[in-house]
N, C-alpha and C positions, 0 to 999 in steps of 0.2 A: 399266753393265757391258756388257763385250762378251763375246761368244760364247768366246773363247777363255781368258777370264778365270775363273779358279773362285772362288767365294764363299769369304771368309775363315772364315766359319763358318756351318753349317745356320741355326743359331738366329738369327743376327743379320738374316737376310733373312725371317726366317718373319712372317707376318703373321696376326695373331688376328682373328678375324671372330665379332662378337659374334650368334650366329644361334641361334635354338630348336633342341633336340634333342628326339628321341621320348620319352628317356626322364625327363628333368628339366624339359623346356622351356627350359632356358638352357644356354649351355656350361659343361661339368662343371669346368672349372678355376677357375668363377668361384662363389663361396658367400661370405656374409658371416661376418665372426668370429663365432666363438661368444660367446653372451652371458653375462655373468658370474652365476655363482648366487649370489645375494644372497638373505638371509632379510628379509622385510618386516616394517619396523620401526612398530608401532601407533602412532597420534598419542595424545598425551593427549586423556582425556574433556573435554570443554567442557560446562559448566553449562548447563543451559537456564533461562533465566529466562522468566518471565512478561513480556509486554511492559506497561509502565507508561502510564498515560494523561498526556498532555499536561496541566500544571497547570492550564491554562484551561478544559480539559474537564471536570475533576473536579465531583463533586458537591459543593455547600457549600448551608448555610443562606443566605448571600449568593453568588450565583453570580459568577464573574469574568467572565462575559459577559452583557452584557444584552441581550436578545434576546426580543422579542414574536413568538410563533410565527404571529400572523396576519399579520406584515409579511413583506417579504421578508428573506431572510439575508443579503443585502449590507448591512441595515441593524445587523446584529447589530455590537456593540463590546467591548472589554476596558475595564476601568477605567483603562488606560495607553494611549496610543497609541504603537503601534509599527507600522511601516509595512508589513510583509509579515507579520503574525502569523497570518492566515489560511492562509497555505501552509508553516506548519510541519507537521512528522509529527504525526500525532494521537496515536500512541505513541512510547514511547522506544526501541523496536526498529521501525524504520517497516515497516509492514504492507499487503500490497495487497487487503486486504480485512478488514471488522468487519461485525459482525452487532450490533444493536442490538435490545433487547425493552423495551415499555414498556407498562405496564398500563391506560393510557389511550389507546394505539393500538392498532387490529387487527393482529394479525401481526407478522413481525418486519420490521426495517428493515435492509436490505442497503446496504452503502457500499462504493462501488468508488471507486478514484483517477480522476481526472478530468483533471490535467495533468502529473501526475507519476508514477511507478511505485509509488508510497505513497499512502494515505490521508492527506489532509490535514485540518486545521481545518474548511476552508472545506466540504470535501466531506462532514464528519459534519454541518455545519450544513444545508447543502442538502438531504442525503438526510431529515433529520429535519424540514424544511420542506415538501420533497415528501410525505413519510408523511401530515404534519399535513394539508395542502391536500386529499390524497386523501380523507383519512377524513372530514373536516367539509364537509358540503353548502357549494357556491358562497353560497348564499342567506344561511346563516348566518354565514358568514365576514364576508359583506358588511356585514351588520347589526351585527356585533359590532366591526368595525373603520373605520366610517364615520367617527364624530368623536372616534375614541381613539388619538392618535399613541403610538408606542413611549415614548414618557418619561412619560406620563400614565398608563399602567399601575401607576404605582408610587402615585399619587396615590389616597388612599381616598376622596375625594367623587366619584368618577368611578362611576358605577353599572355602566357595561359590565363583563362579564367578560373578563379577559385571560390566556391562557396562555402561560406565560414558561418558557423554558429555565432549568433548574434543575442540570443537568449529568449527567455519568455516574459511575456506581459502579463498584467493581470487577466483574471478571468473574464472572459467576454460571455458567458453565462456559466451557471453553477456545475463546476466540476470540468469545463472545458477553458482551455488557456490557449493563448494566440502566440504562437512560434515564429520567430524573426531569423531570416538567413539573410545575410549580407553577401551580395556577388561582388568579387573584388577583380580587376581586370589587371 
């Protein structure tokens, strides 16, 4: 534009600067649109269900997992072969923590996840194994397991005592489960 030419409109050549003002901190012409006044809609209630144990972990007269506590938890096996059964969640609603109580072991057994964000069957078996190993003196474990392989604990001719996994029964209080260990002679 030249000096002798007048602008067509004063608004046409106006430049708006986005600079803070002392009153509001931003230019007064700029403000977000008003939010609509909506009433909140309540969500339907969701029923809380207690988590259920994995069927392999449940207490039974004939446990579904054969496991001599004097051996490594890696030697535990179910009656049927599934490739990744130990990595299945220990409960129907995967949980990040479990507590087990057992009358044969001192204190509570805390079970935390090792590889996933939830407790697996392997985590439960490992925690029980660790609790047993910590409760029974090393010399007693060595004497008990010296000549008693896992498969022979069911043989009545073996005189040594075996402590076998028997399973977990329902919760005795929220988040606390009862562990059963069978003593076989």
